[in-house]
N, C-alpha and C positions, 0 to 999 in steps of 0.2 A: 424691691417690693412690688407685687402685682397690683395693677389698677384694678379696682371692682368692676365687674363688667354689667353693662346695663343690659344683656341680652336676655337674662333670665331674672326677670323682677317678679316676685309674688305678690298675691293679693291677700297676704295674711297680716292683717292690721291688730294693733292693739288698743281696741276700744275701752276706755274707762267705763266702769260700771255704772256711771251716772245716768239717771233718767233723761230720756229725751226731752226738749221743752214741750209744754203744753200744746197738743195738737190744735186746738183752738187758735192760740196765739201764732202757731207756727202759719195757719192758713191765712191769719190776719197779715202777717209779713208777706205773704204771696201775693195777696191782695193789693197792699200797698205799693209792693214793687211793679206789680203789672200794671197799676193806674199810673206809676211814674213812667213806666214804658210807653204807655199809651199818650201820656203827655208829650213824650219825647218825638212821637211820630207826628203828633199834631204840628209841632213846632218845626219839625224837619220839613213835612210835605206840604205846608199850607200856600209855600211858594207857588206850587204847581197851579194852584187856582188863581194865581194873581198875575199870570204873565202878561195878559193884555194890558191891565193897567199901569204895570210896571214899565213895561216897554213904551207906553205912550207918554208917560211922565218923565223917564229918565232918557228916552231917546236911544234905546239899545236895541241890538238886532236879535234873532233866535241863537245865534252861536254864543253871545255874551249871556243871555238868560239862562242857556244850558251850563255855562261854568257857574254860575250862581247856585244852580241846582245840584251840580255834580261836583267839580273839582274844588270849589270853595269849601264845601261842607266836607268832603270826603279826605281831603289831604290830611287834616290834623286828626280826624276821627279815626283813619286808620292807622296813621303813624304812631299816635298815642296809645293803641290798643295793646301793644308790647309792653311798655313800661308800666302802663297803668294795671295791666294783667299781673305783672311782677310785684306792683306795689299792693295788690289787693291780697296777697299771699302773705304780706309783712305787716300790714298795717289796719287800722280800724275801717272797715269796709262801709259801714253805715254811714260814718262821716264822709267818706268820699263821694258816696251816692248823692247825699244832702246837699254837699257844695257843689257837685255836679249839676245838680237841678237847678240850683239857686244861678249859676254861672251861665247854663244855657238859656234859661229863660230870661235872665238880665240881656243876653246877646239878642234872643229874638225881640225883645222890647227895642233894642238898638238897632235892629233892622227897619223898625217903624220910624225911627228917627233919621234913616240915611237919606241924604240929598243926591247922591250921586252912585255911579256904579262902583267906584272905588270903595266907597264907605259901606255900600250893602255887601260887597265882596268880604271885606274883613270882618264884618258882622257875622255873616254866614260861617266864615271860619271858626268864630268864636262859639256858635252853636255847636259846632263839630268838636271842639275842644271839651266842652261840658258833656255832650252826650258820650262820650267816648268812656265815661267811668260807669255807665248803666250795666251793661251786660257782664263784663268781667266780674263787678263786685256782686251782682245780684246772683250769678250762678252759683258762685262760690258760697255765698250766705245760705241761700236755699239748702245746698247740699249738706250745711251743719245743722239744719232745722228739722230735717226729715230722716228717718232711718231708710236702708237702702229698698225695703218692700214698699215703701210709699214715695220714694224720690222721683221715679219716672213720671208719676202723675202730677206732682208738683211743679217739676221742671217743663213739663209739655204745657201746662197752663201757662205758663210765664212765655214760653216759647210761641204758643198761639197768639199771643200778644202783638207780634209782628203784624199780623193781619187783623186782628181785632182792632189794634191801634190805627193800622192804616186806615181801615173802613171808617172808623169812628172819627179819624182826622179829617176824613173829606165831608162826612156829615155834620160834624160840629163846625168845620170851615164854612159849609154851605150856609148855615145859620148865621154864623158871624158876618159874611159876606152881605147876606140880605139886609141885616141890621145897619151895618155901616154904610151900604151903598145908598140906602132911602135916606141917609143925612147927608150926603154928598160931602163936602169938606167939613172936617171936625176941628173944633177949637180946643186946645189943651193948655191950662194955665203954664206960663213960661215958655213952653214949646212953640205955642201960637197956633195958626192953621195948618193942618195937613191933610193929605188926601185919604181917600177911602181905604187904599191898598195898605197906607200906613198905619192907620187906625187898626186894621186887622191884625197886622202883627203884634201891635201893642195889646189888643184884646186878647190873642191866644197866649201871648207871654206873660202876662201880668198873674195868671193862677198859679203858674209854676213857682213864682216867687213865694207865695204864701204856702204853696204844697210843701216846701222845703220843711217847714216848721212840723209837718205830720211825720216826716221821715225821722225825726227824733223821738218819736214814740216807739220806734223799732230799735230793739235790743242787739248789740254786736254779739252773734253767737259764739260758743266755744267752739274752737276747731277741733275737728273729730277725723279719724281714719287716716293718720299719717303712716304713710308706707314704710316698710323697712326691706332692705336687700337680704338675700339668704346668707352672702358671704360674711358681713360684719356686722349686721343688724343697724346700718346707718340708714338714716331717712333722707340723705342728700344725695342728689344727682348733679354733677357739675354741668355748666353750660356746655363744656368740651364734650362731654359724654352724651348729652342729649342732643347736640348738634351731629355728632358722630352716628348716632341712631337714625337720626332723621336722614342724614345724607345716604346712609346704606339703603334707605327705602324711599329715595326722592321720587321715584317713579309713581309711587302710591300718592304721596302728600302733593306733589306739584301737579300731577294729572289731574287728580280729583279736585284740588282747588281750582285749578284752571276750568275745569268742566263746570263746576258750580258757578265760576265767574262769570263765564259767558252766558249761563243760564240766568244770572242775576242781573247781567247787563240787559237783557229784554224786559225784565221786570222793573228796574230804575227808569228805563226808557218809557215804558208805558206809564208808571207812576208819574212821572214829570209832564209828559205830553199828551196822554190820552184825554184829559179835560179839554185841552186846547184843540184836539183833533175835532171833538164833537162840536165845540163851540164854531171853528172856522169852516166845518163842511157841511153842518147841518143848522148852525145857528142856535144850538141849543144853549139856554140861559147857564151862566156861569155858576150860579147856586143850583140849578136844576141838574146839572151834570156831577155837581159836588155830590148830591144825595145819591142819585143812580150807580155812580161808579163807587161811593162809599158802601152802598148795600151789597154790591157785587163782590167788592173784596171780603166785606163783614161775613157774608154767608158762603159764596162759592170757593173762594180761596180757603177760607179756614176748613171747611168740608174736604178740599183737596189735601191739605196737611194731614188731617186725620186719615183719610182714604190711604195716603202712602204710607203712613205708618201701620194701618192695618194691613195692607197688602204685604209689606216687607215682613210682618210677623207670620202671617198666614204662609207665605212661601217657605221661610225658615222653618216652619213647623212641619213642613213637607219635605224636609231633608236638602232644601236648596242652599249650599254654602254661600252662593253668590246673590242670595234674596235682595239685599239691599241695592245691588247694582241693577238686578233686573227692575226693580221697581223704578230707580232713577230712570232707567233707560226706555221704560214703558210710558212714564210721565212724559219724558221730552218727545218721545215719537208721538204720541197723541197731542202734545202740544203744538207742533209744527204746523199742522194744516190750518189750526185755529189762529195761531199767532200770525201767519201770513195773510190770511184771508180777512179777519175782522176789520183792518183800516181800509179794505177795498170794497166793502158792501155799499149797494146803492142807495140804502134807506138807513135811517136812524135805529128804526127796531131791529132790523137785520143785524146791525154792527152791535148792537147791545145783546143780543142773543149770542153771537159768535164770542163776544168778549167775555161773557158768562163761561162758556166752556173753556177757553183759554185760560182764565183766571183759576179755574178749578184744577186743570193740568198742571198748571205752574206750581201748585203748592205740593206736588208729590214728592219732590226729590229732596225738600230741606230737612225733614226729619231724620230720614234714612240716612242721609250724607252725614249728618253730625254723629249720628250712631256708629256709622263705619269708622270714622275717624276715632272716636273712644274705642272701640274693640279693638283696633290694630295698635294701640298706644299704651304702653305702661302707665300707671296712675301718675308717677312723680314727673312725667313730661307732658301730660295732657294739658295743662295751662298753655304752655309755650306752643305746643303744637296747634291746639286750637286757635290761638292768636294769630299764628302764622297762617293758618287755612282762612281764617277770616280777614286777615290783611291782604291775601291775594285775592280772595273772592270780592272784596269791596273795593279794592284797587280797579280792578276790572269792571266790575259791575257799576258801582257808583261813580267812578272817575270818568268812564268812557260811555256808559249808556246813555245818560241824557245828552251829552256832548255830540254823540254820533247823529242823532236826529236834528239837533240844531244845526250842525255843520251841513248835512245833506240840504236842509231847506235854505240855508244861507249862501253857500257857496256852490253847491252842485246845481240844484234846481233853480235857484235865485227867486223863490217863489215860496212865501210862508204857507200859502195853502195847500202846498204838498206835503203837509206834515203826515198826512195817512200813508202815503207811499212811502216815506222815509222810514215810517214804523214797520211797515211790511218789509222793506228791504232789510232793516236791522233783525227781524226776526228770521229771515231767510239766510242771514249770515252767521247769527249768533247760535240759533238752537242747534244745526249741524256740527258745530264747532264744539258746542257742549256734549254732544252724543259722542263724538270723536275721542274727547280727552277722557271722558268717564269710561268709554270702552277699553282705552289703552290701560287704563288704571285697574281694570277688573282682575287680570292674571297676577300682576304683582300683589294685589290684595289678598288673593287666595293663596299663594305661597307665604305672605306674611303671616296669616293666620296661625300657622303652625310654629311659628319662631318666638312668639310673645306668649308666656305662661301667665295666666291671670289668676 
């Protein structure tokens, strides 16, 4: 018996004639999920504003703090992406998100109760476990709430939550820091006296515990658009078939994932160390840089994501089959000088200006890279391929971005004040690597476009 091929997978679906969910309620779901995504980024990134106080209280160095920012969170966040993505295809996605919010919020509170490096490390791992649920389930749910002519807008709003969430994380974090810092040590019943940085973790973690209840106002949508193969009408693609398809196109998937991984490596390094750079170099107040950096991310980086998507669509409308790759390479090429130079500026204001341009161009590749993965991959495999893409990107970016800067200041320069130089060297290393790997994926991608029928 011949095994059905995955080389020719069509997009003719058998949609039921049921009406789509009420549009107003569908947008309500997007808003609820986007707010949940924002909460996840607040809990994920608040540690970047607390580096100094944590180090002073726990007696840990830059490399150890970078492990808390990167590896501790990224290990389970990335490893669980694949099985959770698979679970999202077979079970109640609303419930997965709700319990994920509850667990990562609980673990954020646990960060505030940690008394040493080991306890804080494991609590950060727990945050990563909970947050691994949010994106696989949210993308799947939103796709079942909107018809295809409205889906791009709905998913783009959720995707822009990456930067909206990051910006608001720093802004909200700055407000919390100001409140708890004014109080010094805080007394909590049963727990006793805790420091300001511990109270900050607890303050940002508690709202998520209550937000879990709001997730239960979201209905699990009916699954739509199940794909069928031409040969036998089956909707199933085996793991062996999917892996075989991916292996034949490894140059596309591996090179593109690695390129975006090195690109995101700089982003995670910046998110973890830019506040500390301004504090150590210019004496900027911790709450002040939280507001400044938050607004830069909120407006400049979000504008960059939109601009990259617009440029990719524009180039494609002009007949450029490699429009997505040209957009990624333009963004990274423009990012290179700003990424290298902003940490070397002589004044605080000049550093802020250069950082704003760096944040803008850094947003260019994300939307078009995700679109490129979808275009080249048959529908039945997109979940697995996307999970693999995110796995590689996050392992490189999240796992090594913060650690690279901490390693340089701790073991190479032997000077915590050299964090700016460490950021500059990281940019000079990661951006050219990102450009190289993305460029290597371009020709295989163009060949692959003609091999998959949509």
